[in-house]
C-alpha positions in Angstrom: 109.1 98.1 127.6 105.9 97.8 125.6 106.2 96.1 122.3 104.7 97.3 119.1 102.9 94.7 117.0 103.5 95.6 113.4 101.4 94.9 110.2 103.0 91.7 108.9 103.9 90.9 105.3 101.8 87.8 104.8 102.9 87.3 101.2 106.0 88.2 99.2 104.2 90.8 97.2 102.3 92.4 100.1 103.0 96.1 100.6 99.8 97.0 102.4 96.7 95.3 103.6 93.3 95.6 105.3 92.9 94.8 109.0 89.6 93.1 108.5 88.8 92.0 112.0 90.5 91.9 115.4 90.2 88.5 117.2 91.4 90.0 120.5 90.5 93.0 122.6 92.4 95.3 124.8 93.3 93.6 128.1 93.4 90.1 126.6 96.4 87.9 127.4 98.0 86.2 124.4 100.8 83.6 123.9 102.9 82.8 121.0 100.8 81.2 118.3 97.5 82.7 119.4 95.4 84.3 116.6 95.3 88.1 116.8 93.5 89.3 113.7 92.2 88.6 110.2 94.1 90.5 107.5 93.2 90.9 103.9 96.3 90.8 101.7 96.6 91.4 97.9 95.6 87.8 97.4 93.6 86.4 100.3 92.2 86.8 103.8 94.6 85.3 106.3 94.9 84.9 110.1 97.7 86.7 111.9 99.4 84.9 114.9 101.2 86.4 117.9 105.0 85.7 118.0 105.3 86.7 121.6 103.4 86.6 124.9 101.9 89.4 126.9 98.8 91.5 127.3 97.1 93.5 124.6 97.6 97.1 125.9 96.2 99.0 123.0 94.7 98.4 119.5 96.1 101.2 117.2 94.1 100.3 114.1 90.4 99.7 114.0 88.5 96.9 112.3 88.1 97.4 108.6 90.9 99.8 108.1 92.3 99.6 104.6 95.7 100.5 103.2 97.7 99.7 106.3 101.3 99.7 105.2 103.5 96.7 106.1 105.5 97.3 109.4 103.1 100.0 110.5 102.3 99.5 114.3 98.8 98.1 114.7 98.7 97.3 118.4 100.8 97.4 121.6 101.8 94.4 123.6 102.5 94.9 127.3 105.2 92.8 129.1 104.9 91.3 132.6 104.6 94.1 135.1 103.8 96.8 132.6 100.6 98.8 132.4 98.8 101.0 129.9 100.6 104.0 131.4 103.8 102.7 130.0 102.6 102.9 126.4 102.8 106.7 126.0 106.1 106.9 127.8 107.6 104.3 125.5 106.3 105.9 122.3 109.1 107.8 120.7 108.4 111.3 119.5 109.0 112.1 115.9 112.4 113.9 115.6 112.1 117.5 114.5 112.9 118.4 111.0 116.5 119.5 110.6 118.1 121.6 108.0 120.4 119.8 105.6 123.9 119.9 107.2 126.7 121.7 105.6 129.0 119.5 103.5 131.9 119.7 105.9 129.8 118.8 109.0 127.9 116.1 107.2 131.1 114.4 106.3 132.4 114.5 109.9 129.2 113.1 111.5 128.8 109.3 111.0 125.3 108.1 110.1 123.8 105.9 112.8 123.2 102.2 111.9 120.4 99.9 112.8 122.8 97.7 114.7 123.6 100.3 117.4 123.3 99.0 120.9 120.5 100.6 122.9 121.6 103.0 125.6 122.1 101.5 129.0 122.8 97.9 130.0 119.2 96.6 129.6 118.6 94.0 127.0 115.1 94.0 125.6 113.7 90.5 125.4 110.4 88.8 126.0 110.0 86.7 129.1 109.6 83.6 127.0 112.8 84.4 125.1 114.6 84.9 128.4 113.4 81.5 129.8 114.5 79.7 126.6 117.8 81.5 126.6 118.4 80.5 130.3 117.5 76.9 129.6 120.0 76.7 126.7 122.7 78.7 128.4 122.6 81.5 125.8 124.0 85.0 126.3 121.3 87.4 125.2 123.8 90.1 124.6 125.2 88.1 121.7 121.8 87.6 120.0 120.3 90.1 117.6 116.6 90.6 118.1 114.2 90.6 115.2 111.3 92.2 117.1 110.4 95.9 117.2 113.4 98.1 118.1 115.7 95.0 118.2 113.7 93.2 120.9 114.6 89.5 121.2 111.7 87.2 120.7 111.1 83.4 120.9 112.1 82.8 117.3 115.5 84.4 117.8 116.6 82.1 120.6 115.0 78.8 119.5 117.6 78.2 116.7 120.5 79.8 118.5 123.3 77.9 120.2 125.6 78.8 123.1 128.3 79.9 120.7 126.1 82.4 119.0 127.9 85.6 118.3 126.8 89.1 117.3 126.1 89.3 113.6 128.8 90.7 111.4 128.4 94.1 109.9 127.1 93.6 106.4 129.5 94.5 103.6 128.9 97.9 102.1 126.9 97.7 98.9 128.6 98.6 95.7 128.1 102.1 94.7 125.6 102.7 91.9 126.9 103.9 88.6 127.2 107.7 88.5 125.4 107.9 85.2 122.2 106.1 84.5 120.7 105.7 81.1 117.6 107.9 80.8 114.4 105.9 80.5 111.2 106.9 78.8 108.6 108.0 81.3 104.9 107.0 80.8 102.2 109.6 81.2 101.2 110.4 84.8 97.7 109.6 86.1 96.8 113.3 85.9 98.1 113.6 82.3 96.0 110.6 81.3 92.9 112.0 83.1 93.4 115.3 81.3 93.1 113.6 77.9 89.6 112.5 78.8 88.5 115.6 80.7 85.7 116.2 78.2 84.4 112.6 78.4 82.2 111.0 81.0 84.0 108.2 82.9 84.1 106.4 86.2 87.4 106.2 88.1 88.1 102.7 89.5 90.8 102.7 92.3 93.3 99.9 92.3 93.1 97.3 95.0 96.1 95.3 96.2 95.5 92.4 93.8 95.2 94.6 90.7 98.4 96.5 91.7 100.2 93.2 92.1 99.0 91.8 88.8 100.0 95.0 87.0 103.5 95.0 88.6 104.2 91.3 88.0 103.0 91.2 84.4 104.9 94.4 83.5 108.0 92.8 85.0 107.3 89.6 83.0 106.9 91.3 79.6 109.9 93.6 80.2 112.4 91.1 81.6 111.4 87.6 80.4 112.4 86.8 76.7 109.2 85.1 75.6 108.9 82.9 72.6 105.8 81.0 71.4 105.2 77.5 70.1 101.8 76.5 68.6 100.2 73.2 67.9 96.7 71.9 67.0 95.5 68.9 69.1 92.7 66.5 68.0 90.4 65.8 71.0 88.0 63.2 69.7 89.7 60.2 71.4 89.9 62.2 74.7 86.2 63.3 74.5 85.1 59.7 73.9 87.2 58.4 76.8 86.0 61.3 79.1 82.3 60.5 78.3 82.9 56.8 79.1 84.7 57.5 82.4 82.1 60.1 83.5 79.4 57.5 83.0 81.2 55.2 85.4 82.0 57.9 87.9 78.5 59.3 88.0 77.4 57.2 91.0 80.4 58.8 92.9 79.4 62.3 92.0 82.6 62.9 90.1 82.6 64.6 86.6 85.9 65.0 84.8 86.5 68.1 82.7 88.7 68.4 79.6 90.9 70.7 81.8 91.5 67.8 84.2 93.0 65.8 81.3 95.1 68.9 80.3 96.5 69.2 83.8 97.4 65.5 83.8 98.9 65.6 80.3 101.1 68.6 81.2 102.2 66.9 84.5 103.2 63.7 82.6 105.0 65.7 79.9 107.1 67.5 82.5 108.2 64.0 83.7 109.0 62.9 80.1 111.0 66.1 79.4 112.6 66.8 82.8 114.9 69.5 81.5 111.8 71.6 80.8 110.5 71.2 84.4 112.5 74.3 85.5 112.3 77.8 86.8 114.5 80.9 86.5 116.3 81.8 89.8 118.2 85.0 88.8 121.7 83.6 88.6 120.8 79.9 88.1 118.1 77.5 86.8 116.3 75.2 89.3 115.2 71.9 87.8 112.3 70.4 89.7 111.8 66.7 90.3 108.0 66.7 90.9 105.4 68.1 88.4 103.8 71.1 90.3 101.3 72.6 87.8 99.6 75.9 88.4 96.2 76.7 86.8 94.9 80.2 86.3 91.5 80.8 88.0 89.6 84.0 87.2 88.0 85.8 90.1 86.3 89.1 90.5 88.9 91.8 90.0 91.8 89.5 89.1 93.0 86.0 89.1 94.8 83.3 91.2 97.1 80.5 90.0 96.6 77.7 92.6 99.3 75.0 92.3 98.5 71.3 92.1 101.6 69.7 93.7 102.8 66.3 92.6 100.2 66.3 89.8 102.0 63.5 88.0 101.3 61.1 90.9 97.6 61.9 91.2 94.6 60.2 89.4 92.3 62.2 87.2 89.5 62.1 89.8 91.9 63.3 92.5 93.1 66.2 90.3 89.5 67.1 89.5 88.4 67.1 93.1 91.5 69.1 94.3 91.1 71.6 91.4 87.4 72.3 92.2 88.3 72.9 95.9 91.2 75.2 95.0 89.1 77.2 92.5 86.2 77.6 95.0 88.5 78.9 97.7 90.3 81.1 95.3 87.0 82.8 94.4 86.4 83.4 98.1 90.1 84.6 98.5 90.6 81.9 101.1 93.8 80.3 99.7 97.0 80.3 101.8 100.2 81.5 100.1 101.7 78.0 99.8 98.6 77.0 97.8 99.2 79.7 95.0 103.0 80.0 95.1 105.6 77.8 93.5 105.2 75.4 90.5 107.3 75.4 87.4 104.5 75.4 84.7 101.1 77.0 84.4 97.9 76.5 82.4 95.6 79.3 81.2 92.4 78.0 79.6 90.1 80.4 77.9 88.4 77.8 75.7 85.3 77.9 77.8 84.8 81.5 76.8 85.0 80.6 73.1 88.5 81.9 72.5 90.2 79.9 69.8 93.8 80.8 70.5 95.9 83.4 72.4 99.3 84.0 73.9 99.6 83.9 77.7 102.2 85.9 79.7 104.6 83.8 81.8 104.1 84.1 85.6 107.7 84.4 87.0 109.6 82.4 88.0 107.8 79.7 85.9 109.6 78.5 82.8 106.5 78.2 80.6 102.7 78.6 80.4 100.2 76.8 78.1 97.4 78.9 76.6 94.5 76.6 75.8 91.8 77.6 73.3 88.4 76.1 72.5 87.9 72.7 70.9 86.0 73.3 67.7 84.8 71.0 64.9 87.1 71.6 61.9 87.8 69.9 58.5 90.9 67.8 58.6 92.9 65.5 56.3 92.7 62.0 57.7 95.6 59.4 57.6 94.3 57.9 54.3 94.3 61.3 52.7 90.6 61.9 52.7 88.8 64.8 54.2 87.1 64.4 57.5 85.8 66.4 60.5 87.6 66.4 63.9 87.4 68.3 67.2 90.6 70.5 67.1 92.0 72.5 70.0 94.6 75.1 69.4 97.3 75.6 72.1 100.2 78.0 72.5 103.2 77.4 74.7 104.8 80.6 76.0 108.4 79.8 76.9 111.1 81.7 78.9 114.1 81.4 76.6 116.5 81.8 79.6 115.2 78.5 80.9 114.1 76.5 77.9 115.5 76.6 74.3 113.4 76.2 71.2 114.1 72.5 70.6 113.4 71.6 74.3 110.2 73.6 74.3 109.1 71.7 71.1 109.7 68.4 72.8 107.6 69.5 75.8 104.7 70.6 73.6 104.9 67.4 71.6 104.7 65.3 74.8 101.6 67.3 75.8 100.0 66.8 72.4 100.8 63.0 72.5 99.2 62.7 76.0 96.0 64.4 74.9 95.6 62.6 71.6 96.3 59.2 73.2 94.7 59.7 76.6 94.6 56.1 77.7 98.3 56.4 78.6 97.4 59.1 81.2 95.5 56.4 83.2 98.6 54.1 83.4 
């Protein structure tokens, strides 16, 4: 039976994507792991691999097609012995619309479930899955397939054992409350447009990235109880050390930025205050051991937050090189999901744009985010009580109160301040 290849969900937030380019053509033989297409998600352009073997019988979606919904058929894969004539025969016709049944009849007729066994004795499985099952002594009738229409594929049998049994029927979900609290509705798109009907404007459609940003940040501000901690940090010692190090690194073509020191200081602070190195996981808190620090990178139409993993273990020059690489590939939308997902803490630096201070929105499930302003020359009172001038940078730590309480957040911010004001310790 021909198998439909479906539009994959290549990231947790992906609902639709653009089929940028097919890497195969009709009639090509493919095996598990072969590249089929390049797909643009809401965050990046990624390669899509085959999970089964066969022959490409038909490409259902053309190159460059936008807005292809996840799980929409995009191609048809033919099994051994099948031909293009089998495709139309295997394509189910859409069921005709039916009138809503009468209450008595509706109650008598049980609703079909997805776990129903296909008619007949035939078990739908790929040839590769059948060979693996035979080698392992598996009964295919006891394995639930994850492929289209319940077809058993390689992944279903690789982790199975000879004692595999049919999956249990999931427990029925709890009934929703009969009465829901009414919620205020925002104005519709047409209502907003009507307000500006007499004004000239340009309508900008939302792409996948902008939709994702809107959804996640709305969720963050509605569901995360933010609180904010602010400190001023004196940068003169850091700037002097940076200038000295950069002179020595110049022959190697490495130039450290202030942001590199901030990343290192935050990573070190998360090690010094381990209880703050945590994320919210719905019904629990996860405390991380490594310092995985995300850094916001502005790109055209949105932003990425690539994650520097194990940042506490890396030198300033290594962090600088890795950050430049991640930022460059973020702007080209070439990051893989594992490079911008995860982490417990984030940094958003708008100081380069002259912003003195601001409050950043937490990127769930992170426990906190540091908003970094510009370093400016300001009058200060020195240790001996006299007036002086120092380079002062204002920072704001946005904290998820479900994960980090006020005193713990204050300890974390103090550790970051100490690291930046005594930067030699970051080199230890």
